N, C-alpha and C positions, 0 to 999 in steps of 0.2 A: 214593507220595510220596517225594521224595528226602530223605536225612538232613538236608540244610540246611533244608528246609521244616519238618521236625519240630523242628529246633532253633529256628527263628524263632517257633514257637508260644509260646515262653516269653521270648524276648529281643527280639522285634520292635520294641517301643516304644523301644528304644535304638538302632535302626538308622538309618543315614544313607541318605536317599533320593536317587536319581539318575535322570536321564533322558538316555540316550545320544542320542536324537533332537534334544535341545535343547543340543547341545554338551557332553554329559555334565554338565549342570547338577546340582549337588549341594545338597540341602536337609536340614536337621536341625531341624525345628520341634519345639518341646516339646509333649508330649501333655497337659500340664496347667500351671497356674500356682497359686500359693498365696495364700490370703486368710486372714489371722489364723492362719497355720500349717496351714491345711487345704487339701488339693489340690482344685482345681476343674478338671475335665477339659474340654478344648476340645470333645470329643465332645458333652457335654451342652450346652455354650454354643452350639454351632452348631445343635443341634436346637432349642433355645429360640429362637434368632434366626430359624430357619426358621418356627417357629410364629408368631412376631411378624409377619414379613413376609407370611405367608399370611393372617393375620387382617386386616392392613391392606389387602391387595389385595382380598380377598373382601368385606370390609365396604363398600369403595368401589364394587364392582361388583354388590353384592347386588340393587339395583333393576333391573339388566339382566335378572334372572331373576324379577322380581316379588316379591322377598323384602325385608322391611324390615331395615336394618342392625341394629336392636335385637334382632330375632329371631335374627339370625346370632350376635350377641354372646352371647345366652342359650345358644345351642347350644354355643359354644366353652367356656363355663364347665363344661359336662359333658364335652364331647368330648376336650379336651386331657388331663385326668388319666386318663380311661378308655382313651384310645389308648395312653398310656404303660404303663398296667397290662396292657392286652391284648398289646402288643408284648413286654413282659417275660415274661408267663406263657406265651406261645407259644414263646419262645426256651427258657425253663426246661423246659417240658414235653418238648421233644425233646432236652434235654441234662440230664435229671434226675440221672444219676449224678454229674455235676460239682457238683451242689448238695446232694445227699442228705446228705452229711457235715457240711454247714454251711448249714443253711436260712436263716440270717440274711443270707448273702451274696446271696440273691435280691433284697434291697432295694438293693443297690449298683448301681443302674442307671447312675450317673455313670461307672462303669468300662467301660461297653459291655455289649452283650448284649441288643439289642432286635431283634426280627424284624418287618419291615414288614408282613407279611401279618397278624400278630396285631393290629397297630395298625389296619389297614384293617378287619378283621372287627369289632373293638370299635367303631370309628368308624361303620361302617354301622349297627350295632345301635343306637348312640346316636342317629343321625340318624332312624331309624325311630321310636324312642320319642318324641323331641322333636317331630318333625313331626306325629305323630298327636295329641300333646297340644295343639299350636298350630294344628292343622288346616291345615298347609302341605303341598302335594303333595311326597311323598318324592322323586320323580324330579327336580323342580326344584331342591330343596336339594342333591341329589347332584351335579347339573350344576355348581352353584356351588362345591361343596366340593372337587371334583377339581382345580380350579385351585390352591387352597391346598395340596392334597396334593402336587401336582407341585412347587410352590415349596419346600415342606418337604423333599421327597426330593432335589431338586437340591442344596440347601445341606447337608442332613444327611449326605449321602455323603462330604462333605469332612471330617466328623468321623472317618470310617474312615481317611481319609488321615492325619490327625493321630495316630491310634492305630496306624498301620501294620498295618491289618487289612483283611479283606474283599478281599484280593488274590487273583489267580488262580494257575494253575500256571506252572511255569517255561516260558519261551518265548524265541524270538529275533526276535519280531515287531518292526517298526521303532519302535513306540510303547511298547516294554517299559519297565518301571520297575525300577531296581536297588535292592536292599536290602543294605546292608553292615553286618554285625554288629560289635560292639566288637573282636572278634578279627581283623577284616579279611576275613572270608569274605563273598563277594558272590553273590547269586542275582539273576536277571532274571526278572520275573514279569509276567503280565497285570495292568495297573492297573484291575481290574474296577470299583472304586469310581468311577473316571473314566468308564468306559464307561457305567455306569448314570446318572451325573449328566448326561452329554451326551445320552443317550437321552431322559431326562426333559425336558431343556431343549428338544429338538426337538419333543417332544410338547406342551409348554406353548406354544411359539410357534405350532404348528399350531392348537391349540384357540383361542388368542387371535384368530388370523386368521380361523378358521372362524366364530367368534362375531361378530366385527366386520363381516364381509362378509354377515351375515344368512343363513348357511347352516344354522343350527340350526332344524330343522323341528318337533321335538317335545321335550317334557320328558323327560330321561333320555338324550338322544342323546350329549351330551358325556361323560357317565359311561360309557356303553357304549364310546365311542371310547377313553376313557382306559384302561379295563380291558383292552381288546383290545390297545392299543399297549403298555401296561406288561407285560402277560402275554407278549407276543411277545418283547420285549427281555429280560425276566427269564429266560425259558426258555433263551435263548441264553447270557446272562451267567452264570447259575447253573451251567451246565455247565463253565464255566472256573474256578470258584472252588474253593478248597481247604478252606473252612470251612463247607461246607453242612450243614444239618440233615438227618438221614436218618430214614426211617421204620423204626425198629427196626434190625434187622440185614439188612434187605432189599436194601440198596444203592440204594434209590430216594431221590433227593433230593426232600424234601418240597416245597420252593418251586418246583422245576422241574416237578414233577407238577401242582401247583396252577396254575402259570402256563399250562401246556398246556391244562388244563381251562378256564381263563378264556378263552383264545384261542378254543377250540371253542365255548363257550357264548355269549360275547359276539359272535363272528363270526356265529353263527347268528341271534342276535337282531337284529343290524344288518341282515342280509339280509331277515329277515321284516319288520322295521319299514320298510325301504327300499321294499318293495313295497306298503305301505299308504298311503292318502291321509291327510295331516296338515294340515288347514286351519289357517292362521296364528292364527285366533282361539282355537284350542285351547291354545296356549301359555299357561302360567300368567301370564307377564308381560303378555300381551295381555288376558287376562281381568281382571287387576287394573286395567289402564288403562281398560277399558270399564266398570268396576264403580264406581258412585257411592259405595259404601261400602268403598272399597279399603283403608281403615284396618284392616279385618278380613280375615284370611287365610282366605277361604272360597271 
């Protein structure tokens, strides 16, 4: 890593952002605003907005998966706080030396430091628990939930933009992003937050079209496609970043290794399921439509 990149670890939130490909457009958005004298970081605001939009979208489309909106709302009451806790604990676990001297700083999630895979793991466990309690097929709920997850990820990555974080290594690529510190030093880096946001946007559009055209053949298919697509993109993007979480001193990027594992496992499952017969009546939404007692999730 260059000396400038090391320098930006501590002063990056004061940097001016520029994009040479856009006529050297320069931006200097604040990373926070104050309410009654307390800083409120846009990072947290954008994550909260992402959750809200995800809930609105998924609650509206829950019946497309045979799920009652009220059941989805019940899930969200548990899932939102648990995802935040999971994302924070995952991040802290792989950067424990940074928090060991001040454990109270673990609670400062508004300053950044959430790992998406930790949130996903916590979210999946929450879905399993709630679905078993309500007798809803887990794959059907996962199919619905990944749409909300993509919406949250698309928007949440712009919180990294506001914080001047989650950028990549220095580069001369045409879409590079410039970061100029208060002393006037400029580096040009991969805007990896933008790469991931766009990658997830493409994935969301694909899954919406996939569902609307009636291509969904079995419960869990959208979830498998999401994890395969996200893993593929994250494996590439993680290799460009400068702030990766590593497995001890092994030099192995945790998120990149997990992403490659996801691609392998999900790709295998997609191939296996693609070779099987899936009668339309097996979809939970169709079973609910044909069930005179469809008020019950059985």
